[in-house]
C-alpha angles and dihedrals in degrees: 000000000000119000109243114223136178109187121178138122086160111011126130090197121047120192124204115200124195144151112297101193131071108250090214088071096053118098129197118251127226114269092268092043095231104170095293098144144105128222123245113258109243129148120257113226117190115236122245135200120249122228091260092055096256120125128257108204135188119235092205111101139136114274127198112219121177119188128194142170124314094022096304113166124181117194096203129196125235121272133197090246090063092072107009118062131209097015114170120237130209136205112269108254090215090082088066094043111113091212090062097044090100093056112106095206114032097186140044116242114252091235097052114120138168122234117233092208119040100171105082141153126242094263097035119129116248089253135193122348139180129212113269118243125235143095118310126216092241126042130197098219134063109223095240092052096055116107107178133184135194127206131182121203139179127017128350122269134177109263101034093116091046092056091048091050094048094048090053095043093042093053091047101043102032102036105016094241112159103173111082125149129194115217108217125220102013126276092340089066092071095067097026085063095230110152139148126199113244124209132164089257093054094048097037099112103020094104087074091062131075125233122027127295089215096058123230143225142181123246121356094123114152109164098199094047092047094050091044088055092047090051094045093050094047092239113165103173123050121188113193122194116193150092131281094296091050091047089053086054091050089050090053091050091051092049091052091046090051091047089055092045095237124163094232123132116216114198125180127206108196114232124184126136089203092064090229097137109115128226097024121092094239141331125251116265093033096103090049091049093052091047093049092046088063090070092058093045092049090050091049091049093051091050093046098049092045094065135053109261089002118180124190117197118192122186115204133182120276117121096179102353128056100205097121092048092046097047093041089051093050092045094048102048087194095092121102098185134020121192120192135172093252094058114057121211139185129212113218135044134036112336092013130131096259092054091051093048091053091049093051093046090053091048101041107011091234142039143192123221123196116195128182115227092244096050119110094008091136088061092051093043092057087059102035102031095222102132096118101046116111139183125234091278093054094254117143111257109241130212117230099268091180094061091041096052092042090056092045090054091048092049094047098048097033100044106022104029096029090223123147110231133175109215124184120189120204124187110184094164101122093035089059094046093051101052123101117255121269126240095273093051092045090059091045092050090052091054092048093050094048092046091054092048094051091050095049093047090050091057099256117139141168092048142117126211133226146127118283111191090341096310120100116237143177108248126192114248093241092062091055096047103038095085143350128257111244139178111268104219092198089060127101094248092063089045089055089054093050090050089051098049098029088217121155123245093252090217117156106229091208092058095044094053097055114040110183114186146340126225116223122202113215113215092184101045102022127231130055136299120208114217121191114224107221102176132008090206088064095035096119093048091048093050094049092049093047094049092048090048094050098045134226131000107012122153131184108242105173141018109208092223092043099238146057114214091213137050118241126198124173144148116232130194106208122190137153 
């Protein structure tokens, strides 16, 4: 089972992870783990579209859990053979491909899996694994029968065109597939009947361009209409590029396809510039974003050090996760303060941001502040009352924290402290999103595209691909969408940042000493549950009891006073 952890001496969001399947439904595999399993019995609820065009999805889906000796657990992905019987298989054409003649082992062994946790103790169980990616000896499609499509959804990200190119070229050159469609304009393009044919010649140079040649949009997900379009067009492989909301949409499409008994593979390629997709090591475009952010930080540093009491403020992407801001800060070494959503801060008073700014200006004569777009939103929301507003994808609409904090700094030092400061605010957000991917991301995008192709051709479906501890794996959709990846501010990487910037923690002692309540989000029932915290000494016991009382799939999403003064780690067995 998952280890449940709540880590936060200074986190405004606290995430509780725990096992999301009922252990009574898991069956042991044979010693070599060859597909001797049953799926957990959970109801399938079709997904609907909300009034604002965003998708409402069900978390109830069938999950394939294989257990073995020494605590081995394989979270497998769906396969055609799970719901369609007597399907023919064909020899993999890769064994006849001249490009692969130099490969010693053409195919991945059926039992190969990738461990989620690689740091273990001597007596640790083998733990959770995912199915390893790669070509299989038998495929479930003949090349001439494949009719594939590619769709990009959500915001822009460096590398989108590279993934599109490599899916098209990989299908053509590895498997001899010549029918590939591009769905224009995101999910809406399926039922608006907007498509363009894709060939290696058409996509040849698109990796040198930013954005996506297919266009993109938020929202517009209508499961029934999309699957109707897939069925009408004769599409049997669907490649979906997008973030967690898009992957939820792909999961809904897969569930409807399975309900109809269609032989259609649905493969997701996770895209998020914020790097907030869980399980995988990182998302494509992240390296490019960090590299491009250096330009803005360098410009801010030049501006700041060129003027007396110069302050450079740079706002970077990071709606819920501050990875870009953190890594760009560490890489730059010119940043004096980094503010991210996971680490709350306050402005005035002892230990506050204003006090630190004044201290740095007296010491160095200038300073650079990097702030993620999602940082400090609770401070703005108290003023502007915008907590509940969302975009078409269901993401919370954010106020411009960069402009807000820049004005606050000007007002404080100009009016209250009577200090002359020279503040320059730089927002490179859309410049970073729109650039083409760098060399590292181009290679990464190629691996992701090829991994998805191999999985679809082998009959796997309802999966997303990505590296887990350096090895690419097929991951069930529900593991990608069940939570978001966030910076752990009790981790060594955040400590490295603090040692680089020498910034304080910005924690308010009054708020740390008296935590009040935690909000739980119910995935089964919907909505939120307010839970009063009576005693921090008994916090772990209280949380376990509350989760067991409320049922499956709860996670703590917010501590009212933004931080726990202790770390909590526990393993929970949750069952109905």
